[in-house]
N, C-alpha and C positions, 0 to 999 in steps of 0.2 A: 875468342879475339886463337889467333897463333901460333905458334912457338918451332920451335926449333928441337930433336932430336936425334937418337942417335941410337938405333937396334939393332945387335950384330953387325954393329960396323955402315950399317946403310942408314944416310941420311932421309928423315922423315919428318912431316910436316904435321902434327895434333892441335887440336882444341886444347883451349886451358881451363883444364876443371876437367877431361878423361883419365880418366884409370889407364895403369900399359898396357893393362885387358885388352880393354877398347881401340886403345888410340894400335896395335897388335892384332887389331879386326880389323881392322877399316882396312890397315895394307897386306893382309892375307897371309899375316907373321903365328903363326900356329905356337901356341902354349897349351898348353894339360890341362881342363879344369872335371872338377868335381862336384863342389859342394857348391861352384858356381853357377849362375840358371839365367839369363838374360830378363826373365818376367820376374825373376827374384829379388832384394835385395842383397849385396857382397855384404860376405860377409868373412871368409877367409880360411878358414881355421880347417879347411882339410888339409893346406899347403903342398897342394898338386904344383899351383902354378908359377912359383914362385922362381924366379928369377935374380940375377948379380949384379945390382945395383954400382955401379966404383964410385971410389968416395965409403962402400955404408957398409958398416962390421957386420949384415950381416941379409941375408935372403933374405927380398920383399916380395909377400902377395901382390901379386900384377892384378888381381881381382880388386885390390882394396888403395892401392897405394897411386897417388899423381901424380904425374905427367910436370914438370918443371924444364923452365929452357936449356937448351944445351944435358940432359941426361941424359949417360950414358949406359946402354942395357947390351947384356948377358943373357939370350933366353934357352940356351944349349950349351953353355959350358961345364967343363966335367966337373966345375963341385954343385952346379945348376941338375946335373944328372944323378949326381949321388946320392943327393940331396932324395930325387920325388921316386926314384925305386928304393931307398931307406920306407919311407914315408909307403908306400906300395904294401914291404913286404912287414910293415908295422901292422898294416894294414888287412893281411892273408893270417897272419901270425890270431889276430880275434874273427876273421871268415871261415866259414864251415869250405871244407873241400871236395863239392862237392857239382860240380863245373859243367860235366861232361851229363847230369840226368836236371842240371836246373834250369826254371821253367824260361830263364829268359837268358838263358845264354847265348853267347850270338848282337845280344842287342845288350847287355850289364856295357859298363862306361869301366868301372872299374878288368874287371876281364878285356877288354880291349885295351886299355894303359900297362896293366899287367904282361901283355903281350909286347906289347910296343917298346918298354922300358928290362923287355926280361926279366922280370923282377920273382923273384923264387919267396916261394914255404919256410920261411925262417928254419938255423935248426932244432932249433929246439919243439920245430911242430906247433900246433894253431891249438884250439880252447875245445875246441869243437862245437857241439851242440848243449846252447847252455840253458837255453831256454829254448820254451814245446815251440809246439811249427802248430803252425792256424789252429789256433786253442779260443780264438775270439771268437762267437758265435757270430756276427755279423755277418749275413750272407750274399755278400759281392765280394769281400775284401780280405783275399789271406796274406794272413801278419810272419813274419819268417824272419826274426829279429835277430836267428844270430848271423844273419846277411849285411845286417845292416853295419852303415860306416860312419855314421851318427857327422855325416853330410846335414843334416836339417831343412833338406829343399824338401819334406811331410812339410817337418812344421811351420814354415816361411809361406807354401802352397797354401794351405787351411787358415794359416792367420794375413797373408797378404792378397788374397786371392777370391777363398770362398766367404773367410770372414766368422772363421766357426772359431781356430784356437782348441780346437783337437786333444791334433797332438802337442806334444810338451820334449823338455828335456826332466826325468827326474837321475837324481843324486849323482852322484863326482868321481873322479881320477876312471880308473879301473872298473867304477860300477857304474860306470853315465849309460843312463837307457836311453830310448825315445816310448816314450806312455803316451795312454791317450786319457786323456782326463788330469785326474789321480790317481793314476792306476790302478782304472777301472778299465770297463768293454768300451768297443768303440759305440754301439748305441747308445748307452750311457752318457758318454760325454759327448751328445747333442750332436751325431756322423751326423750325417744328409749323408750319405754314402754318394758321394757325386767323381772317384775315385779322385779326385786331381793328386791327392798323397801316393795312389799307381802309379798316372799320367808322368812323376818331377822324379820318383826313385830311382835315382842311376843302376841300384841293384837287382836284388829277386828281393830285398825283402819286404814291397809291397807291390802282391801281385793282383792276379784277377781271377776270384774263386771258382764262378763258372764255368770258368774254360777251361781248368789248372791244370798242363799237363799233356796238352791238344797242340806242342808244339810252334804257340802265341810266335815265339820271335824266329821259330826256323824257317829262315832268311830263303829256302833252297825251297820249303816245302808250300810256302803260301805264298798270294797275289795280295797288294794291298788298292784296292778299290778307293778313290775318295768320293761319296758324297753329302746330300746334304739331310741333315735330318728329318723325321715325316714326322714330329709328336706335336712340335706347333708353329704358330709362326714363326720365328725370329731367324730362322736359317743356318744354324749352326752345321758345319758341317766335321766328318772325321773322319777316317780309312775304314776300310769294312776289310776282315785278315777273313778271305778268302781259301778255303783247304780241300784241294781235289772238291771242288765245285760245290761247297755249300762254306759259307757263312760261321766262323767260328768266336768272334771273335771282332771286339771293335778298338779302333788306336788315335788316340789324337795325332788330329796334323797341325800343327806349332803356324803351318801358311794358311789356317781358313781368317779368312779376312775376317770375318764377326764374332768368332768367339776364341779364336788361337788354340790351347790346350786347352780351353774351359769349356767340361760336359755337364750334362744333369745327368740324375740316377736312371731317367727315363733314356739319354740318348746315348749314355755307357753302356749300361747295361741291358739295356728291353731290346737286345733283339731278338733272342730267339722264338719273337711270334711267330717269324720266317723261314721255318721250317715245319712250322706247329702242321701236327697232322689235322685237325680243322682249322687248319686256314686256309675258307674260297680262293681258289685263283682263278676262275673263271664267273658271270652271275650263274642265277639261278631266276627263273620264274615260277612259275605252279599251270599243271600239265593242260588245265585248262588252258586258257591264256593259246599256247600254242597251238591249241587244237580250234579253236574260238568258237568255243563253245561259253555258256552263263554259268556264273560264279549257281551253284546250287547252297538252297535255304536247307541248314543244314544246324544241328547242337554239336556241341564238342565233342563229346564222341565217337558222332557219326564221321565228322570229319577228321581223326585218324586214320577212320580206314578208309574213307572213301581217293580210293584213286587220283581220279580228277583235280584233286590239293595236293595232289604228289611235288613235293620241288623239283624243278628238270632242270641242267645242264642245260644253255645255250651260246651264242656269241654274239657278241657284246653289238651290236648290228638290230641283233632281234631284239632284246632285249629295252633300248632304248627307242621304240617306233613304236616298243609295247607302253613304256614310259611315256610318253610321248602321247599315246595316244587315248593313256587311262584319265590326263592331266588335261586335256581340253575337255575329252566330252566333260569332265566333273566341272570344270574350267561355265560349258557351255548352258549344263544345265543348273546348277546349284550358285555359281556366280564365281568370280572371282575371289573374292572375298574367302570363301570356304576353302580357298587352299592353303598352304605357308609351307615358307620354306628354311630351313637350317641350317646354314653354310658351316664351313669347320675351317679352325684353324693352320689345318695340318696340309689346306689348299696353299695355295699359292695366289700371291695379290691378284693379279690379275684371271685367274680363276675365279674367285669372291667378286671378281669385278660380275664377269659376266653371267654368276646367274643374284646379284643386283639388278645386273638389266632385263634377265630372264625371270622373275619376280614384276617387274616396273611394265618392261613396256610388251614384253611380252605377252604373261598374265594377265595383269592392272592391274596385282594388288600390290599392297605394301609390309602386308604379313611378312616380312623377311627379316632375320635373326641371327644372330654369331652364336657358338659354342664358349666365343674365349668371355661369355659373360651371365653364362651359368656359372 
């Protein structure tokens, strides 16, 4: 059912049951948020999205307040702006003042709002470093709770998307803190190291440990290239973060049609093979195959010293022609069922279909299987 509301003097239509924030977003009206994320249940605890509703006694959190017929809303009144600025100042009072060397500077949502509202650190200063930095021994997630604003996005992402409930809230009042498990380490709290909490954290409280300090968030230094994960056949997409011709990290792409912000531990953190010195970038074949000779019958010790058995780099056409020739010879001499083919979940569906066709129609065998079944 459609209802009529007024936002900043402009009459708009909204759907019954929508929140003020949802209605505003549909009409490109900006309301700042910190704890809110479209993938997570709204909680209204950060109070950045407060708006003034005509007839209301208090400012209302737009992310959790439903609209009603004839509702008159002001999103940028003097009272609203003053309240948001005060909220930011209180956050800064509990925040470390090291934005210049923060690893997520330029992508920090708190930093953006502080600039937008020209909020300054309160005169009484900040609490400084209260918690140990990166004291958790997990290999992937850098934890600095001195930068936490208690938005609870990490708690919700872990509970609602990954369904692990690793993160929780401990203590009350000024001592309130986000903790893993019951104050244990991440791995002891059954963390899968998926990095969901890192992707949804709006500040530098949770970041990536393996590329910490490489300037992942410096937009003028990096380029983001959207690609498809190579680890399995699900087809998750993400952005490779490239700096000076080298991949330095992976960032969630919220527009990915298959996975959205979600990634597994391999997809998010297993990118270092790209520039590994042991990675093969060209096909290799034994030297005797290139020279047209036959393999000598040797024992293991003489194989190591035999120059004809040395691996030599070559081009793809040469390598594929040798492979096709050897497969043909094996089929003709030993029979079709002497050959077996194993396909991979890292390939496209179309590529696996072609391998199936190669096995059954070209080679003539049903000996074909898939690595996902192993």
